[in-house]
C-alpha positions as semicolon CSV with decimal commas, in nm:
position;residue;x (nm);y (nm);z (nm)
1;P;-3,644;-3,186;-6,703
2;D;-3,933;-2,956;-6,798
3;K;-3,743;-2,653;-6,676
4;Q;-3,429;-2,751;-6,864
5;E;-3,630;-2,809;-7,181
6;R;-3,777;-2,462;-7,143
7;Y;-3,435;-2,304;-7,093
8;F;-3,294;-2,490;-7,391
9;Q;-3,578;-2,381;-7,619
10;L;-3,546;-2,023;-7,497
11;G;-3,175;-2,033;-7,583
12;E;-3,250;-2,157;-7,933
13;T;-3,545;-1,943;-8,036
14;Y;-3,633;-1,669;-7,782
15;F;-3,517;-1,329;-7,908
16;W;-3,338;-1,228;-7,587
17;L;-3,109;-1,531;-7,575
18;A;-3,089;-1,635;-7,941
19;S;-2,967;-1,290;-8,049
20;Q;-2,708;-1,288;-7,772
21;N;-2,582;-1,628;-7,886
22;E;-2,545;-1,488;-8,239
23;I;-2,346;-1,191;-8,107
24;V;-2,126;-1,421;-7,899
25;E;-2,050;-1,642;-8,199
26;R;-1,957;-1,339;-8,408
27;A;-1,726;-1,205;-8,138
28;L;-1,565;-1,543;-8,075
29;T;-1,500;-1,651;-8,432
30;P;-1,192;-1,436;-8,509
31;R;-1,043;-1,525;-8,173
32;L;-1,095;-1,896;-8,224
33;E;-0,942;-1,868;-8,570
34;R;-0,638;-1,701;-8,410
35;L;-0,611;-1,972;-8,147
36;R;-0,642;-2,244;-8,406
37;A;-0,361;-2,087;-8,611
38;E;-0,143;-2,072;-8,296
39;A;-0,197;-2,440;-8,222
40;P;-0,194;-2,627;-8,553
41;G;-0,236;-2,999;-8,540
42;R;-0,438;-3,023;-8,220
43;P;-0,801;-2,952;-8,128
44;L;-0,870;-2,642;-7,928
45;R;-0,957;-2,689;-7,559
46;L;-1,276;-2,493;-7,498
47;F;-1,472;-2,449;-7,177
48;D;-1,829;-2,325;-7,124
49;L;-1,859;-2,224;-6,757
50;G;-2,222;-2,246;-6,653
51;C;-2,321;-2,427;-6,969
52;G;-2,680;-2,493;-6,860
53;P;-2,863;-2,723;-7,101
54;G;-2,586;-2,686;-7,360
55;N;-2,698;-2,427;-7,617
56;M;-2,359;-2,259;-7,664
57;L;-2,165;-2,576;-7,591
58;R;-2,309;-2,730;-7,907
59;R;-2,191;-2,431;-8,107
60;L;-1,839;-2,462;-7,970
61;G;-1,808;-2,830;-8,068
62;P;-1,683;-2,781;-8,427
63;W;-1,385;-2,576;-8,299
64;G;-1,233;-2,848;-8,081
65;R;-1,292;-3,034;-7,757
66;A;-1,571;-2,839;-7,588
67;I;-1,623;-2,908;-7,218
68;G;-1,928;-2,787;-7,028
69;S;-1,946;-2,722;-6,655
70;D;-2,249;-2,644;-6,446
71;F;-2,341;-2,662;-6,079
72;S;-2,684;-2,805;-6,174
73;L;-2,694;-3,181;-6,224
74;D;-3,034;-3,140;-6,393
75;A;-2,883;-2,907;-6,654
76;L;-2,596;-3,150;-6,717
77;A;-2,833;-3,445;-6,750
78;Y;-3,034;-3,254;-7,008
79;A;-2,719;-3,154;-7,198
80;R;-2,614;-3,518;-7,202
81;S;-2,953;-3,614;-7,348
82;K;-2,870;-3,377;-7,638
83;G;-2,559;-3,579;-7,721
84;L;-2,304;-3,369;-7,530
85;R;-2,048;-3,586;-7,352
86;H;-1,769;-3,369;-7,207
87;L;-1,958;-3,246;-6,901
88;L;-1,874;-3,194;-6,536
89;S;-2,028;-3,044;-6,224
90;S;-1,798;-2,810;-6,040
91;D;-1,759;-2,506;-5,820
92;S;-1,662;-2,214;-6,041
93;T;-1,422;-2,090;-5,774
94;A;-1,233;-2,424;-5,768
95;L;-1,232;-2,578;-6,117
96;P;-1,088;-2,933;-6,142
97;L;-0,852;-2,834;-6,423
98;R;-0,474;-2,796;-6,452
99;P;-0,328;-2,446;-6,470
100;A;-0,300;-2,305;-6,824
101;S;-0,495;-2,600;-6,967
102;L;-0,759;-2,413;-7,171
103;D;-0,743;-2,221;-7,499
104;C;-1,075;-2,045;-7,450
105;L;-1,336;-2,004;-7,175
106;I;-1,679;-1,847;-7,201
107;A;-1,921;-1,758;-6,920
108;L;-2,256;-1,629;-7,036
109;D;-2,482;-1,480;-6,768
110;V;-2,292;-1,677;-6,504
111;L;-2,071;-1,445;-6,295
112;E;-2,366;-1,258;-6,144
113;H;-2,477;-1,591;-5,988
114;I;-2,145;-1,635;-5,800
115;E;-2,119;-1,465;-5,462
116;D;-1,739;-1,440;-5,478
117;D;-1,702;-1,340;-5,841
118;R;-1,345;-1,220;-5,783
119;A;-1,243;-1,572;-5,683
120;A;-1,413;-1,710;-5,993
121;L;-1,227;-1,464;-6,217
122;R;-0,893;-1,556;-6,057
123;E;-0,975;-1,922;-6,119
124;I;-1,058;-1,847;-6,481
125;A;-0,724;-1,673;-6,522
126;R;-0,551;-1,975;-6,365
127;V;-0,692;-2,230;-6,607
128;L;-0,651;-2,021;-6,924
129;R;-0,318;-2,058;-7,098
130;P;-0,114;-1,744;-7,171
131;G;-0,278;-1,586;-7,477
132;G;-0,595;-1,787;-7,418
133;A;-0,925;-1,608;-7,492
134;F;-1,225;-1,539;-7,272
135;L;-1,574;-1,403;-7,338
136;F;-1,813;-1,296;-7,064
137;A;-2,170;-1,168;-7,075
138;V;-2,315;-1,017;-6,756
139;P;-2,621;-0,806;-6,671
140;A;-2,554;-0,432;-6,646
141;F;-2,669;-0,151;-6,414
142;M;-2,815;-0,208;-6,069
143;A;-3,081;0,046;-6,170
144;L;-3,229;-0,235;-6,380
145;W;-3,260;-0,474;-6,083
146;R;-3,595;-0,653;-6,106
147;H;-3,785;-0,960;-5,982
148;H;-3,614;-1,148;-6,263
149;D;-3,274;-1,097;-6,097
150;V;-3,405;-1,222;-5,763
151;M;-3,582;-1,527;-5,906
152;Y;-3,269;-1,639;-6,092
153;G;-3,034;-1,597;-5,797
154;H;-2,831;-1,295;-5,903
155;F;-2,602;-1,133;-5,649
156;R;-2,547;-0,817;-5,857
157;R;-2,567;-0,637;-6,187
158;Y;-2,245;-0,470;-6,304
159;S;-2,130;-0,125;-6,400
160;R;-1,872;-0,120;-6,681
161;V;-1,607;0,044;-6,462
162;E;-1,657;-0,210;-6,182
163;F;-1,644;-0,509;-6,414
164;L;-1,332;-0,391;-6,596
165;A;-1,157;-0,337;-6,261
166;K;-1,241;-0,691;-6,149
167;L;-1,113;-0,841;-6,474
168;R;-0,786;-0,652;-6,454
169;D;-0,741;-0,742;-6,085
170;A;-0,772;-1,108;-6,188
171;G;-0,490;-1,068;-6,439
172;L;-0,706;-1,069;-6,752
173;T;-0,648;-0,832;-7,047
174;V;-0,965;-0,679;-7,188
175;E;-0,976;-0,619;-7,562
176;S;-1,338;-0,508;-7,588
177;C;-1,610;-0,439;-7,332
178;R;-1,936;-0,300;-7,468
179;F;-2,303;-0,282;-7,384
180;I;-2,551;-0,487;-7,584
181;K;-2,934;-0,485;-7,602
182;C;-2,914;-0,106;-7,583
183;A;-3,266;-0,031;-7,709
184;F;-3,412;-0,223;-7,416
185;F;-3,243;-0,012;-7,147
186;L;-3,519;0,249;-7,104
187;P;-3,811;0,000;-7,120
188;L;-3,649;-0,220;-6,856
189;L;-3,561;0,084;-6,644
190;A;-3,931;0,172;-6,649
191;L;-4,024;-0,190;-6,567
192;A;-3,783;-0,191;-6,272
193;G;-3,945;0,126;-6,138
194;F;-4,293;-0,020;-6,185
195;E;-4,199;-0,338;-6,003
196;R;-4,071;-0,138;-5,706
197;L;-4,397;0,056;-5,691
198;A;-4,605;-0,263;-5,726
199;A;-4,405;-0,462;-5,468
200;G;-4,642;-0,665;-5,252
201;V;-4,928;-0,617;-5,497
202;R;-4,809;-0,776;-5,819
203;T;-4,703;-1,141;-5,820
204;P;-4,329;-1,163;-5,903
205;R;-4,239;-1,339;-6,226
206;D;-3,946;-1,360;-6,466
207;N;-3,912;-1,148;-6,779
208;F;-3,940;-1,426;-7,039
209;Y;-4,267;-1,315;-7,198
210;A;-4,453;-1,499;-7,472
211;V;-4,448;-1,292;-7,792
212;P;-4,583;-1,361;-8,142
213;G;-4,336;-1,528;-8,379
214;W;-4,306;-1,227;-8,613
215;F;-4,240;-0,993;-8,319
216;N;-3,987;-1,234;-8,170
217;T;-3,798;-1,230;-8,502
218;L;-3,815;-0,851;-8,521
219;L;-3,673;-0,809;-8,168
220;A;-3,394;-1,061;-8,230
221;T;-3,304;-0,881;-8,551
222;E;-3,291;-0,544;-8,371
223;I;-3,055;-0,674;-8,101
224;A;-2,822;-0,832;-8,356
225;W;-2,843;-0,521;-8,581
226;E;-2,722;-0,294;-8,299
227;D;-2,407;-0,501;-8,278
228;R;-2,356;-0,553;-8,650
229;C;-2,376;-0,180;-8,730
230;G;-2,139;-0,083;-8,447
231;L;-2,383;0,103;-8,221
232;T;-2,278;-0,110;-7,925
233;R;-1,920;0,015;-7,958
234;W;-2,005;0,366;-7,846
235;L;-2,344;0,371;-7,669
236;P;-2,285;0,422;-7,294
237;F;-2,580;0,211;-7,181
238;G;-2,740;-0,126;-7,241
239;V;-2,893;-0,417;-7,054
240;S;-2,588;-0,645;-7,069
241;L;-2,211;-0,616;-7,093
242;L;-2,012;-0,825;-7,338
243;C;-1,640;-0,846;-7,262
244;V;-1,374;-1,031;-7,461
245;G;-1,000;-1,053;-7,411
246;R;-0,714;-1,281;-7,327
247;R;-0,495;-1,392;-7,044
C-alpha cells in the first residue's frame, strides 16, 4: 500500500509523470471527441492497460466506461480504494475481452515491461474495434538505459524505427509518433554513462528525485511547453516516445 500511494502521488504531482499525463490528455481529447461523435447515444468503452494505482483511469472516466487492467493486485486494490470499480487483473498478451470490443486503449510506460511486446500489440489490435484509437508511451533509446530501467523491470527501451515497425506489424495505423521530454535527453545520457562507470560502487536507485516545489513546477511546465509549442513534432531525440493512431 505504501508503494502504491507513492506511485499515485508521483503520478499526480511529480513533474516527470504529471506533465506526461497532461500531454496524454491533450493528445487523446480530439480522438475521444471523434469517437464520441461516431457512437452517439452510448458511452465509450475505454481501456487503460497497466493502469497502476489509477491516475489516468480517473481522467478517462468522464468520457465513458473506463476499465483498468494491471498484473499487480496491490495496484488494483489501491485503485479500488480511490473509488474506481471497473478493474481486472490480466495478462496483457491474453486479455479477457471480446474482439473489437473497445473504442480506445492506452498503455503508458507498459510495453517495455512485457517480454513479448509483439504479442501484446497483436492483442491490443484484436480488442480494438475498427477505427478505435490507441495511445502508447514508451521509454526511448537504449543509450539511456539506467538502474531505473532495471529496478522497474524493463526489457528494453525503443528506437522510433523499431517501435513503428512493431505497431505496423500488429496491424495498427500510426497517426503520430514523436519524442517527448526532449530537454532531458542529454542529462540522462550523461547519467547513464556515470552509472556505468560507477557500477559496483554506487548503490543503485530509481530516478524519482525529491525536488523543491517551485523547481518541480518549472520542470513540469518545460516538458508540457515542448509539446504545446510543437518542438516535439520535429526534434529527433527525447526520453520517451508518444504514439497515437487507430486500428
